[in-house]
C-alpha positions as protocol buffer text, in pm:
chain_id: "A"
residue {
  index: 1
  type: MET
  ca { x: 0 y: 0 z: 0 }
}
residue {
  index: 2
  type: ARG
  ca { x: 122 y: 349 z: -83 }
}
residue {
  index: 3
  type: GLY
  ca { x: 7 y: 671 z: 79 }
}
residue {
  index: 4
  type: THR
  ca { x: 78 y: 1025 z: -32 }
}
residue {
  index: 5
  type: THR
  ca { x: 107 y: 1362 z: 135 }
}
residue {
  index: 6
  type: ARG
  ca { x: 212 y: 1706 z: 29 }
}
residue {
  index: 7
  type: GLU
  ca { x: 376 y: 1763 z: 369 }
}
residue {
  index: 8
  type: PRO
  ca { x: 725 y: 1610 z: 412 }
}
residue {
  index: 9
  type: ASP
  ca { x: 685 y: 1594 z: 791 }
}
residue {
  index: 10
  type: ARG
  ca { x: 390 y: 1352 z: 749 }
}
residue {
  index: 11
  type: LEU
  ca { x: 587 y: 1090 z: 555 }
}
residue {
  index: 12
  type: GLU
  ca { x: 689 y: 901 z: 871 }
}
residue {
  index: 13
  type: VAL
  ca { x: 331 y: 884 z: 994 }
}
residue {
  index: 14
  type: ILE
  ca { x: 212 y: 740 z: 663 }
}
residue {
  index: 15
  type: GLU
  ca { x: 497 y: 489 z: 653 }
}
residue {
  index: 16
  type: SER
  ca { x: 409 y: 369 z: 1002 }
}
residue {
  index: 17
  type: VAL
  ca { x: 53 y: 298 z: 887 }
}
residue {
  index: 18
  type: CYS
  ca { x: 85 y: 170 z: 532 }
}
residue {
  index: 19
  type: GLY
  ca { x: 450 y: 97 z: 465 }
}
residue {
  index: 20
  type: GLU
  ca { x: 523 y: 327 z: 172 }
}
residue {
  index: 21
  type: ALA
  ca { x: 487 y: 703 z: 163 }
}
residue {
  index: 22
  type: ALA
  ca { x: 549 y: 949 z: -117 }
}
residue {
  index: 23
  type: LEU
  ca { x: 532 y: 1324 z: -164 }
}
residue {
  index: 24
  type: ALA
  ca { x: 259 y: 1424 z: -407 }
}
residue {
  index: 25
  type: ASP
  ca { x: 13 y: 1708 z: -443 }
}
residue {
  index: 26
  type: PRO
  ca { x: -342 y: 1624 z: -553 }
}
residue {
  index: 27
  type: ASP
  ca { x: -364 y: 1973 z: -701 }
}
residue {
  index: 28
  type: LEU
  ca { x: -85 y: 1869 z: -939 }
}
residue {
  index: 29
  type: LEU
  ca { x: -188 y: 1535 z: -1086 }
}
residue {
  index: 30
  type: GLY
  ca { x: 150 y: 1508 z: -1253 }
}
residue {
  index: 31
  type: THR
  ca { x: 296 y: 1441 z: -909 }
}
residue {
  index: 32
  type: LEU
  ca { x: 52 y: 1153 z: -851 }
}
residue {
  index: 33
  type: LEU
  ca { x: 50 y: 976 z: -1186 }
}
residue {
  index: 34
  type: PRO
  ca { x: 408 y: 842 z: -1167 }
}
residue {
  index: 35
  type: LEU
  ca { x: 317 y: 680 z: -836 }
}
residue {
  index: 36
  type: LEU
  ca { x: 45 y: 464 z: -993 }
}
residue {
  index: 37
  type: GLU
  ca { x: 285 y: 194 z: -1113 }
}
residue {
  index: 38
  type: GLY
  ca { x: 186 y: -128 z: -943 }
}
residue {
  index: 39
  type: VAL
  ca { x: -134 y: 25 z: -800 }
}
residue {
  index: 40
  type: SER
  ca { x: -464 y: -158 z: -848 }
}
residue {
  index: 41
  type: VAL
  ca { x: -699 y: 68 z: -652 }
}
residue {
  index: 42
  type: VAL
  ca { x: -679 y: 443 z: -595 }
}
residue {
  index: 43
  type: CYS
  ca { x: -846 y: 561 z: -274 }
}
residue {
  index: 44
  type: TRP
  ca { x: -928 y: 932 z: -307 }
}
residue {
  index: 45
  type: LEU
  ca { x: -941 y: 1012 z: 65 }
}
residue {
  index: 46
  type: MET
  ca { x: -1017 y: 1383 z: 50 }
}
residue {
  index: 47
  type: GLY
  ca { x: -1329 y: 1393 z: 266 }
}
residue {
  index: 48
  type: SER
  ca { x: -1149 y: 1599 z: 528 }
}
residue {
  index: 49
  type: ALA
  ca { x: -908 y: 1785 z: 298 }
}
residue {
  index: 50
  type: GLY
  ca { x: -804 y: 2129 z: 412 }
}
residue {
  index: 51
  type: GLY
  ca { x: -681 y: 2440 z: 240 }
}
residue {
  index: 52
  type: PRO
  ca { x: -829 y: 2725 z: 42 }
}
residue {
  index: 53
  type: ALA
  ca { x: -1197 y: 2672 z: -41 }
}
residue {
  index: 54
  type: ASP
  ca { x: -1139 y: 2676 z: -417 }
}
residue {
  index: 55
  type: SER
  ca { x: -864 y: 2412 z: -389 }
}
residue {
  index: 56
  type: VAL
  ca { x: -1080 y: 2185 z: -175 }
}
residue {
  index: 57
  type: ALA
  ca { x: -1370 y: 2228 z: -419 }
}
residue {
  index: 58
  type: ALA
  ca { x: -1141 y: 2134 z: -709 }
}
residue {
  index: 59
  type: LEU
  ca { x: -1040 y: 1811 z: -533 }
}
residue {
  index: 60
  type: HIS
  ca { x: -1404 y: 1701 z: -536 }
}
residue {
  index: 61
  type: GLY
  ca { x: -1482 y: 1841 z: -879 }
}
residue {
  index: 62
  type: PRO
  ca { x: -1252 y: 1904 z: -1175 }
}
residue {
  index: 63
  type: ARG
  ca { x: -938 y: 1753 z: -1019 }
}
residue {
  index: 64
  type: LEU
  ca { x: -1123 y: 1430 z: -940 }
}
residue {
  index: 65
  type: ALA
  ca { x: -1276 y: 1421 z: -1289 }
}
residue {
  index: 66
  type: SER
  ca { x: -935 y: 1474 z: -1448 }
}
residue {
  index: 67
  type: LEU
  ca { x: -778 y: 1199 z: -1238 }
}
residue {
  index: 68
  type: LEU
  ca { x: -1052 y: 956 z: -1334 }
}
residue {
  index: 69
  type: ALA
  ca { x: -1001 y: 1030 z: -1703 }
}
residue {
  index: 70
  type: LYS
  ca { x: -627 y: 971 z: -1667 }
}
residue {
  index: 71
  type: LEU
  ca { x: -671 y: 642 z: -1479 }
}
residue {
  index: 72
  type: VAL
  ca { x: -801 y: 480 z: -1796 }
}
residue {
  index: 73
  type: ASP
  ca { x: -446 y: 476 z: -1937 }
}
residue {
  index: 74
  type: THR
  ca { x: -287 y: 327 z: -1624 }
}
residue {
  index: 75
  type: PRO
  ca { x: -281 y: -17 z: -1462 }
}
residue {
  index: 76
  type: VAL
  ca { x: -527 y: 104 z: -1197 }
}
residue {
  index: 77
  type: ARG
  ca { x: -843 y: -109 z: -1194 }
}
residue {
  index: 78
  type: GLY
  ca { x: -1074 y: 127 z: -1006 }
}
residue {
  index: 79
  type: LEU
  ca { x: -1134 y: 395 z: -746 }
}
residue {
  index: 80
  type: VAL
  ca { x: -1268 y: 433 z: -394 }
}
residue {
  index: 81
  type: TYR
  ca { x: -1401 y: 784 z: -327 }
}
residue {
  index: 82
  type: GLU
  ca { x: -1440 y: 912 z: 31 }
}
residue {
  index: 83
  type: ALA
  ca { x: -1772 y: 1099 z: 42 }
}
residue {
  index: 84
  type: ALA
  ca { x: -1775 y: 1184 z: 412 }
}
residue {
  index: 85
  type: GLY
  ca { x: -1567 y: 1402 z: 639 }
}
residue {
  index: 86
  type: THR
  ca { x: -1532 y: 1768 z: 724 }
}
residue {
  index: 87
  type: VAL
  ca { x: -1561 y: 1898 z: 367 }
}
residue {
  index: 88
  type: ALA
  ca { x: -1896 y: 2060 z: 285 }
}
residue {
  index: 89
  type: ALA
  ca { x: -2162 y: 1802 z: 203 }
}
residue {
  index: 90
  type: PRO
  ca { x: -2246 y: 1950 z: -141 }
}
residue {
  index: 91
  type: LEU
  ca { x: -1882 y: 1908 z: -250 }
}
residue {
  index: 92
  type: LEU
  ca { x: -1875 y: 1548 z: -128 }
}
residue {
  index: 93
  type: SER
  ca { x: -2201 y: 1481 z: -308 }
}
residue {
  index: 94
  type: GLU
  ca { x: -2064 y: 1633 z: -629 }
}
residue {
  index: 95
  type: GLY
  ca { x: -1756 y: 1411 z: -602 }
}
residue {
  index: 96
  type: GLY
  ca { x: -1978 y: 1106 z: -560 }
}
residue {
  index: 97
  type: VAL
  ca { x: -2170 y: 1199 z: -874 }
}
residue {
  index: 98
  type: ILE
  ca { x: -1846 y: 1245 z: -1069 }
}
residue {
  index: 99
  type: ALA
  ca { x: -1706 y: 913 z: -945 }
}
residue {
  index: 100
  type: ARG
  ca { x: -2025 y: 721 z: -1028 }
}
residue {
  index: 101
  type: ALA
  ca { x: -2040 y: 880 z: -1373 }
}
residue {
  index: 102
  type: ALA
  ca { x: -1681 y: 771 z: -1438 }
}
residue {
  index: 103
  type: ALA
  ca { x: -1776 y: 416 z: -1349 }
}
residue {
  index: 104
  type: VAL
  ca { x: -2024 y: 419 z: -1635 }
}
residue {
  index: 105
  type: THR
  ca { x: -1821 y: 625 z: -1882 }
}
residue {
  index: 106
  type: TYR
  ca { x: -1491 y: 442 z: -1835 }
}
residue {
  index: 107
  type: ARG
  ca { x: -1635 y: 105 z: -1734 }
}
residue {
  index: 108
  type: MET
  ca { x: -1426 y: 97 z: -1420 }
}
residue {
  index: 109
  type: PRO
  ca { x: -1533 y: -22 z: -1077 }
}
residue {
  index: 110
  type: VAL
  ca { x: -1592 y: 267 z: -839 }
}
residue {
  index: 111
  type: GLN
  ca { x: -1714 y: 266 z: -483 }
}
residue {
  index: 112
  type: VAL
  ca { x: -1834 y: 576 z: -299 }
}
residue {
  index: 113
  type: VAL
  ca { x: -1789 y: 542 z: 77 }
}
residue {
  index: 114
  type: GLU
  ca { x: -2016 y: 756 z: 293 }
}
residue {
  index: 115
  type: GLN
  ca { x: -1897 y: 623 z: 629 }
}
residue {
  index: 116
  type: HIS
  ca { x: -1772 y: 917 z: 835 }
}
residue {
  index: 117
  type: PRO
  ca { x: -1411 y: 893 z: 955 }
}
residue {
  index: 118
  type: LYS
  ca { x: -1513 y: 1009 z: 1304 }
}
residue {
  index: 119
  type: ASP
  ca { x: -1587 y: 638 z: 1366 }
}
residue {
  index: 120
  type: PRO
  ca { x: -1245 y: 496 z: 1272 }
}
residue {
  index: 121
  type: PRO
  ca { x: -1324 y: 121 z: 1302 }
}
residue {
  index: 122
  type: ALA
  ca { x: -1638 y: 154 z: 1089 }
}
residue {
  index: 123
  type: TRP
  ca { x: -1454 y: 379 z: 842 }
}
residue {
  index: 124
  type: VAL
  ca { x: -1169 y: 129 z: 804 }
}
residue {
  index: 125
  type: ASN
  ca { x: -1417 y: -155 z: 749 }
}
residue {
  index: 126
  type: ALA
  ca { x: -1609 y: 47 z: 489 }
}
residue {
  index: 127
  type: MET
  ca { x: -1289 y: 140 z: 305 }
}
residue {
  index: 128
  type: ARG
  ca { x: -1160 y: -218 z: 312 }
}
residue {
  index: 129
  type: SER
  ca { x: -1490 y: -349 z: 178 }
}
residue {
  index: 130
  type: ALA
  ca { x: -1493 y: -88 z: -97 }
}
residue {
  index: 131
  type: ALA
  ca { x: -1135 y: -170 z: -204 }
}
residue {
  index: 132
  type: GLU
  ca { x: -1213 y: -543 z: -201 }
}
residue {
  index: 133
  type: PHE
  ca { x: -1518 y: -479 z: -419 }
}
residue {
  index: 134
  type: VAL
  ca { x: -1313 y: -284 z: -671 }
}
residue {
  index: 135
  type: LEU
  ca { x: -1048 y: -557 z: -680 }
}
residue {
  index: 136
  type: SER
  ca { x: -1305 y: -830 z: -731 }
}
residue {
  index: 137
  type: ALA
  ca { x: -1502 y: -649 z: -1002 }
}
């Protein structure tokens, strides 16, 4: 499993949880795409993303749509989209619509997870189930 962050001081935390960490910025998809080698499922865990409002909105709108279009030409088999967290509900809903539309357009398995991360055990179970679904599709 590989996790990304745009903050170098968070690399150790990610490595302690998932084994491999990399610097990447979801606002710059060119920093993410090289990291997709050997990846079967992308988990877009931006439900509690922070930053300027327009940047957060882009992560659940045009940036997500662009990523999904680019995944078609990669070894990635599908996507799990986090549709719960501290981001405004309309943005999370929009992201869910975009992800579900990509499933139809690109014929790729997509799961939209609405389990809130404030319940970590339930969130982990929901994410695991979603990733397993994508892998088995």
